[in-house]
C-alpha positions as CSV (number, residue, x, y, z in Angstrom):
1,X,181.1,50.7,93.1
2,X,180.7,53.5,90.9
3,X,181.9,56.4,92.8
4,X,180.0,60.1,93.4
5,X,181.2,63.1,92.5
6,X,180.4,66.0,94.8
7,X,183.8,66.3,95.3
8,X,186.2,67.3,92.3
9,X,189.3,65.5,91.4
10,X,191.5,69.0,92.4
11,X,190.2,69.5,95.1
12,X,190.1,65.7,96.5
13,X,193.8,66.0,95.3
14,X,194.8,69.1,97.7
15,X,192.8,67.0,100.4
16,X,194.7,64.6,100.1
17,X,198.1,66.3,100.4
18,X,196.9,68.4,103.8
19,X,195.9,64.6,105.4
20,X,199.3,63.5,104.4
21,X,200.4,66.6,105.8
22,X,198.7,66.4,108.8
23,X,196.2,68.3,108.8
24,X,193.2,66.8,111.2
25,X,190.6,68.4,109.1
26,X,191.9,67.1,105.7
27,X,192.5,63.7,107.4
28,X,188.6,63.5,108.9
29,X,187.2,64.8,105.8
30,X,189.5,62.2,103.6
31,X,188.1,59.5,106.0
32,X,184.4,60.9,105.0
33,X,185.4,60.9,101.5
34,X,186.2,57.2,101.6
35,X,183.3,56.3,104.1
36,X,180.4,57.2,101.4
37,X,182.2,57.2,98.0
38,X,182.6,60.5,97.5
39,X,185.4,61.1,94.7
40,X,187.2,57.8,95.5
41,X,186.0,54.1,95.6
42,X,184.3,53.4,98.7
43,X,186.4,51.7,100.9
44,X,186.1,51.6,104.9
45,X,189.5,50.2,105.7
46,X,190.5,53.3,104.4
47,X,188.0,55.6,106.0
48,X,189.1,54.4,109.2
49,X,192.8,54.4,108.9
50,X,192.1,58.5,107.9
51,X,189.6,58.9,111.0
52,X,192.3,57.4,113.4
53,X,194.9,59.6,112.2
54,X,192.9,63.0,112.6
55,X,191.9,61.5,116.3
56,X,195.4,61.5,117.2
57,X,195.4,64.9,116.8
58,X,192.0,64.7,118.8
59,X,189.6,65.7,116.0
60,X,186.2,65.5,117.8
61,X,184.4,65.4,114.4
62,X,186.4,62.2,113.4
63,X,185.9,60.9,116.8
64,X,181.6,61.1,116.2
65,X,182.7,59.6,112.8
66,X,184.6,56.6,113.7
67,X,182.5,56.1,116.9
68,X,179.2,55.8,114.3
69,X,181.4,52.8,112.6
70,X,181.8,50.9,115.6
71,X,178.3,51.7,116.5
72,X,177.3,49.9,113.1
73,X,179.1,46.6,114.4
74,X,176.2,45.5,116.7
75,X,178.4,43.8,119.3
76,X,178.9,45.1,122.9
77,X,182.7,45.5,122.5
78,X,182.5,47.6,119.5
79,X,179.8,49.3,121.0
80,X,182.1,50.4,124.2
81,X,184.8,51.6,121.7
82,X,182.1,53.9,120.1
83,X,180.8,55.0,123.0
84,X,184.2,56.1,124.4
85,X,185.1,57.8,121.0
86,X,181.8,59.7,121.1
87,X,181.9,60.8,124.6
88,X,185.5,62.0,123.7
89,X,184.0,64.6,120.7
90,X,181.1,65.2,122.9
91,X,183.2,66.8,126.1
92,X,185.0,68.7,123.3
93,X,181.8,70.2,123.2
94,X,180.1,68.4,119.8
95,X,176.5,69.2,120.1
96,X,176.0,66.3,117.4
97,X,177.9,64.0,119.6
98,X,176.1,64.6,122.5
99,X,172.9,64.4,121.1
100,X,173.8,60.7,119.3
101,X,175.4,60.0,122.7
102,X,171.8,61.0,124.7
103,X,170.1,58.4,122.3
104,X,172.3,56.0,122.2
105,X,172.1,55.6,126.1
106,X,168.5,56.0,125.6
107,X,168.1,53.0,123.2
108,X,170.3,51.1,125.8
109,X,167.6,52.2,128.9
110,X,164.8,50.3,126.8
111,X,166.5,47.4,128.3
112,X,169.0,48.5,130.9
113,X,167.8,51.0,133.2
114,X,171.6,52.0,134.6
115,X,171.8,53.8,130.8
116,X,168.7,56.0,131.4
117,X,170.7,58.8,133.3
118,X,173.4,59.3,131.4
119,X,170.7,59.3,128.4
120,X,169.4,62.3,130.2
121,X,172.4,64.0,131.1
122,X,173.5,64.3,127.9
123,X,170.0,64.9,126.0
124,X,170.3,68.0,128.7
125,X,173.5,69.1,127.4
126,X,172.7,69.2,123.5
127,X,168.9,70.3,124.1
128,X,170.5,73.1,126.1
129,X,172.5,74.1,123.3
130,X,169.3,74.3,120.7
131,X,169.7,70.5,119.4
132,X,165.9,70.1,118.4
133,X,166.4,66.3,118.3
134,X,167.5,66.1,121.8
135,X,165.2,68.6,122.8
136,X,162.5,66.0,121.4
137,X,164.2,63.1,123.1
138,X,164.5,64.9,126.8
139,X,160.8,65.6,126.5
140,X,160.4,61.8,126.0
141,X,162.1,61.1,129.1
142,X,160.2,63.6,131.3
143,X,157.3,62.3,129.4
144,X,158.1,58.6,130.7
145,X,159.8,59.5,133.7
146,X,163.0,57.9,132.4
147,X,166.1,58.6,134.0
148,X,164.3,62.1,135.3
149,X,161.1,61.9,137.9
150,X,158.0,62.1,135.5
151,X,157.0,65.6,134.5
152,X,154.8,66.4,131.9
153,X,154.9,70.2,132.1
154,X,158.5,69.5,131.2
155,X,158.2,67.5,128.1
156,X,155.5,70.1,126.6
157,X,158.6,72.6,127.8
158,X,160.7,70.5,125.4
159,X,158.7,69.3,123.0
160,X,157.9,73.0,122.7
161,X,161.6,73.9,122.1
162,X,161.6,71.5,119.2
163,X,158.7,72.0,117.9
164,X,159.2,75.6,117.5
165,X,162.5,74.9,115.4
166,X,160.3,73.0,113.0
167,X,161.2,69.5,114.0
168,X,158.1,67.4,112.4
169,X,158.6,64.7,115.6
170,X,157.9,67.1,118.1
171,X,155.4,69.1,116.6
172,X,153.3,65.6,116.4
173,X,153.9,64.9,120.0
174,X,153.0,68.4,121.2
175,X,150.0,68.0,119.2
176,X,149.0,65.1,121.5
177,X,149.9,66.3,124.4
178,X,147.4,69.4,123.3
179,X,144.8,66.6,122.5
180,X,145.3,64.5,125.4
181,X,145.8,67.2,128.0
182,X,149.2,66.0,129.2
183,X,150.9,68.6,131.0
184,X,148.8,71.4,129.2
185,X,145.0,72.2,129.3
186,X,143.4,70.1,126.3
187,X,143.1,72.2,123.8
188,X,141.5,70.8,120.4
189,X,142.5,73.8,118.0
190,X,146.1,73.9,119.3
191,X,146.0,70.0,118.6
192,X,145.0,70.6,115.2
193,X,147.6,73.7,114.7
194,X,150.6,71.4,115.9
195,X,149.5,68.1,113.6
196,X,149.5,70.2,110.9
197,X,152.7,71.8,110.7
198,X,154.3,68.4,111.1
199,X,151.8,67.3,107.9
200,X,152.6,69.4,106.1
201,X,156.1,68.4,106.5
202,X,155.8,64.9,105.9
203,X,155.3,63.3,109.3
204,X,152.7,60.2,107.8
205,X,151.3,59.6,111.9
206,X,150.9,63.8,111.9
207,X,149.2,63.4,108.9
208,X,146.8,60.2,109.6
209,X,146.6,62.1,113.1
210,X,145.5,65.4,111.3
211,X,142.8,62.9,109.1
212,X,141.1,62.0,112.4
213,X,140.6,65.3,113.7
214,X,139.2,65.8,110.2
215,X,136.6,63.0,110.7
216,X,135.7,63.5,114.4
217,X,135.5,67.4,113.8
218,X,137.8,67.9,116.6
219,X,139.3,71.1,116.9
220,X,138.0,71.7,112.9
221,X,134.4,71.3,111.4
222,X,134.1,68.2,110.3
223,X,135.2,67.4,106.9
224,X,135.4,64.0,105.1
225,X,137.2,65.1,101.8
226,X,139.8,66.5,104.1
227,X,140.1,63.1,105.9
228,X,140.5,61.0,102.9
229,X,143.5,63.8,101.5
230,X,145.0,63.7,104.6
231,X,144.7,59.7,104.9
232,X,146.1,58.9,101.5
233,X,148.8,61.1,102.1
234,X,150.0,59.0,104.9
235,X,148.4,55.8,103.6
236,X,150.8,56.6,100.1
237,X,154.2,56.5,102.8
238,X,153.1,52.8,104.0
239,X,151.8,53.9,107.4
240,X,149.4,50.7,108.4
241,X,146.7,52.6,110.4
242,X,145.6,55.1,107.4
243,X,145.6,52.2,105.0
244,X,143.3,50.7,107.1
245,X,141.2,53.7,108.0
246,X,141.6,54.6,104.2
247,X,140.1,51.0,103.2
248,X,137.5,51.5,105.8
249,X,136.6,54.5,104.4
250,X,136.2,52.9,101.1
251,X,134.3,49.9,102.6
252,X,131.8,51.8,103.7
253,X,131.4,54.6,101.4
254,X,132.5,57.4,103.8
255,X,133.9,60.7,102.0
256,X,134.5,58.7,98.8
257,X,132.5,56.7,96.3
258,X,131.8,52.8,97.8
259,X,134.8,50.3,96.2
260,X,135.7,47.3,98.0
261,X,137.7,46.0,95.7
262,X,139.7,49.2,96.8
263,X,139.0,48.6,100.3
264,X,140.5,45.1,100.2
265,X,143.8,46.4,98.0
266,X,144.3,48.6,101.3
267,X,143.4,46.3,104.4
268,X,145.9,43.9,102.1
269,X,148.6,46.4,102.6
270,X,147.9,47.4,106.1
271,X,147.7,43.9,107.1
272,X,150.8,42.7,105.6
273,X,152.9,44.6,107.7
274,X,150.8,43.6,110.7
275,X,148.1,45.8,111.7
276,X,145.8,43.6,113.2
277,X,142.2,44.9,113.1
278,X,143.1,45.3,109.4
279,X,144.1,41.4,109.1
280,X,140.9,40.8,110.8
281,X,138.7,43.1,108.4
282,X,140.6,41.2,105.5
283,X,139.8,38.0,107.1
284,X,135.9,39.3,107.2
285,X,135.8,39.6,103.3
286,X,137.3,36.8,102.5
287,X,134.8,35.1,104.6
288,X,131.7,37.2,102.9
289,X,133.2,37.3,99.4
290,X,133.4,41.3,99.4
291,X,135.7,42.8,97.0
292,X,137.4,39.6,96.8
293,X,136.4,35.8,95.8
294,X,134.7,33.6,99.0
295,X,137.5,32.0,100.7
296,X,137.1,30.9,103.8
297,X,140.9,29.1,104.1
298,X,141.7,32.9,103.5
299,X,139.5,34.1,106.1
300,X,140.8,31.5,108.6
301,X,144.6,32.7,107.8
302,X,143.9,36.3,108.4
303,X,141.9,35.8,111.2
304,X,144.6,33.8,112.9
305,X,147.3,36.5,112.3
306,X,145.0,39.1,113.6
307,X,143.7,36.3,116.6
308,X,147.6,35.8,117.4
309,X,147.9,39.6,118.3
310,X,145.8,39.2,121.0
311,X,142.4,40.8,118.4
312,X,138.9,39.5,120.5
313,X,136.9,39.5,117.6
314,X,139.0,38.0,115.4
315,X,140.0,35.2,117.8
316,X,135.6,35.1,118.1
317,X,135.3,34.3,114.3
318,X,138.1,32.2,114.7
319,X,136.6,30.1,117.3
320,X,133.6,29.5,115.7
321,X,135.3,28.7,112.6
322,X,137.1,25.6,114.7
323,X,133.7,24.7,115.9
324,X,132.1,25.0,112.6
325,X,134.7,23.4,110.3
326,X,134.9,26.2,108.1
327,X,137.9,27.3,106.3
328,X,139.9,24.8,108.7
329,X,139.2,21.0,110.0
330,X,136.8,20.7,112.7
331,X,138.9,21.1,116.2
332,X,136.3,21.7,119.3
333,X,139.7,21.7,121.4
334,X,141.1,25.2,119.4
335,X,137.3,26.4,119.0
336,X,137.3,26.9,123.0
337,X,140.6,27.5,123.5
338,X,139.7,30.8,120.9
339,X,136.3,31.2,121.8
340,X,137.7,31.8,125.6
341,X,140.8,33.8,124.9
342,X,138.0,36.3,122.8
343,X,135.2,36.2,125.8
344,X,138.4,36.7,128.6
345,X,139.3,40.2,126.8
346,X,134.9,40.7,127.2
347,X,133.9,39.9,124.0
348,X,130.1,39.4,124.6
349,X,129.6,37.3,121.7
350,X,132.2,35.0,122.5
351,X,131.1,34.5,126.3
352,X,127.3,33.9,125.0
353,X,128.8,31.2,122.2
354,X,131.0,30.0,125.1
355,X,127.9,29.5,127.5
356,X,125.9,27.9,124.4
357,X,128.6,25.4,124.0
358,X,128.9,24.5,127.7
359,X,124.9,24.0,128.2
360,X,125.2,21.4,124.8
361,X,127.8,19.7,126.8
362,X,125.9,19.6,129.9
363,X,128.6,21.7,131.8
364,X,126.1,23.8,133.3
365,X,128.3,25.7,135.8
366,X,130.5,26.9,133.3
367,X,127.7,27.5,131.1
368,X,125.5,29.7,133.9
369,X,129.6,31.5,134.3
370,X,129.8,32.6,130.6
371,X,125.9,33.8,130.2
372,X,126.5,36.3,133.4
373,X,129.3,37.7,131.8
374,X,127.3,37.9,128.4
375,X,124.2,38.9,130.5
376,X,126.4,42.2,132.0
377,X,127.7,43.6,129.1
378,X,123.6,43.3,128.2
379,X,123.8,40.3,125.7
380,X,120.1,39.6,125.0
381,X,120.7,36.0,124.2
382,X,122.2,35.2,127.0
383,X,119.4,36.7,128.9
384,X,117.3,34.6,127.9
385,X,119.4,31.5,127.8
386,X,120.2,32.2,131.4
387,X,116.5,32.6,132.2
388,X,115.7,28.9,130.6
389,X,118.6,28.3,133.2
390,X,116.8,29.1,136.2
391,X,113.6,28.1,135.2
392,X,114.5,24.6,134.7
393,X,116.8,24.7,137.7
394,X,120.5,23.7,135.3
395,X,123.1,25.0,137.2
396,X,121.5,27.0,139.5
397,X,118.3,26.5,141.7
398,X,115.1,27.1,140.4
399,X,113.7,30.6,140.6
400,X,110.8,31.3,138.3
401,X,110.4,34.7,139.0
402,X,114.1,35.5,138.2
403,X,113.1,33.4,134.8
404,X,110.8,35.7,134.0
405,X,112.5,38.6,134.8
406,X,115.3,37.6,132.8
407,X,113.3,36.6,129.8
408,X,111.3,40.1,129.5
409,X,114.9,42.4,129.8
410,X,115.7,39.5,126.7
411,X,112.7,40.3,124.8
412,X,112.2,44.3,125.5
413,X,115.6,43.7,123.9
414,X,114.6,42.3,120.8
415,X,115.1,38.5,121.3
416,X,113.1,36.6,119.6
417,X,113.4,33.4,121.0
418,X,112.2,35.5,124.5
419,X,109.6,37.0,122.8
420,X,108.1,33.9,121.9
421,X,108.9,32.4,125.9
422,X,107.7,35.4,127.1
423,X,104.2,35.2,124.7
424,X,104.0,31.5,125.7
425,X,103.9,32.6,129.3
426,X,101.2,35.1,129.2
427,X,99.1,32.4,126.9
428,X,99.7,29.7,129.8
429,X,99.7,32.0,132.6
430,X,102.8,30.6,133.3
431,X,104.8,32.8,136.3
432,X,102.3,35.5,135.3
433,X,98.8,36.6,134.9
434,X,96.9,34.7,131.4
435,X,96.9,38.1,128.9
436,X,96.0,36.5,125.4
437,X,96.5,40.3,124.6
438,X,100.0,40.5,125.9
439,X,100.7,37.0,124.7
440,X,99.8,37.9,121.0
441,X,101.6,41.0,121.1
442,X,104.9,38.9,122.0
443,X,104.3,36.4,119.3
444,X,103.7,39.2,116.9
445,X,107.2,40.6,117.8
446,X,108.7,37.4,117.7
447,X,107.1,36.6,114.1
448,X,108.2,40.0,112.5
449,X,111.7,38.4,113.1
450,X,110.5,35.3,110.7
451,X,110.0,32.8,114.3
452,X,108.1,30.3,112.6
453,X,106.8,29.3,116.2
454,X,105.5,32.4,117.1
455,X,104.1,32.6,113.4
456,X,102.1,29.2,114.1
457,X,100.8,30.4,117.4
458,X,99.4,33.4,115.8
459,X,97.5,31.0,113.5
460,X,96.6,28.8,116.3
461,X,95.1,31.9,118.2
462,X,93.3,33.3,115.3
463,X,92.0,30.0,114.6
464,X,90.3,29.5,118.2
465,X,88.8,33.2,118.2
């Protein structure tokens, strides 16, 4: 391996002599040289040897360095050795050791609560010595109530300490606190100010957030040019959410000239990182042939990816693909599985679709259940179909008054089937007083949406005049 040249040969020889003569600082530095290939060929075994020599003289920097090496081995025995060495270093007052110890305990605490209090102990030690990353992570402990009682004001206090030192992650987290009103009064201007500080340091999540501020006009004047600028900055760093949002801008021509090919490119970048909204929209592009050659198989592929992550819209579309055999072999069981998944998340079209499916197979109990779920969200088609069930006693007792009420609600929301049905009621005097003027009104509205039966009815009424 080619060696680095940040240390001259003369300096290296002097370092070796000093290390041999027992200078612990030189021994530690020589270990660093061998670990990083600085002036010598990289050799971890020699690095460990010299770190151990320095540790025999209680060198706190060497304790931290060798501790880090053990932590990289990713097994419990090595982890315990690493923690022991870093603890010795921290107890000698090395701030970086305190910080790293706190973070290691914080990381372990994600799966084992017993480490949380140790994380807070060491992070507090380092934070009180103005170590910025420790202040940031201590803020996180207070925000989430890990190892300490949850205290959003203390979280803001520590985020602010780190942010004022220019620590980008803390600046971004502080901006979120001002945006959401966590531990402080909501203040969009301050949210923007702190986001901008972090964004200008290149933090992609802050760049994206700043773009959102400009798009929504939250704390700043709405400015799509700035939105595109910051989304692009974050997208160029591979930030999936920014790639997706920038793709949406190109898809719909918001702030940029509409470019479906660029939209697909950006959706693909985000989708390949597992971003479910991008996977869903990429599926739409393939399904409709927008910006890419139409390919229903690819649509199913990307909707499957998103559906497996719980994306309700993708689950809904995937269900219909299985039901109709589009891009995939027909599979009624799979169709109902995915439609149900979407419906249980409140997707009204999936709820309505399940209602129609169960009506077709004459399972009216299930049909009524799903129609009602969709009706609760104001779905016009479900209102009409539920009304039909009440009119004909399908799964419920006959109730023509309720049937008419539901039909009217559906018609008023623009459902052409309901408009036609309501027109028939007025023409025939079914459930209402006969009123040809009202019948023509509702037939006309349905006909304007292309309803063939309504068009024929209007012709018939015209010929009967």
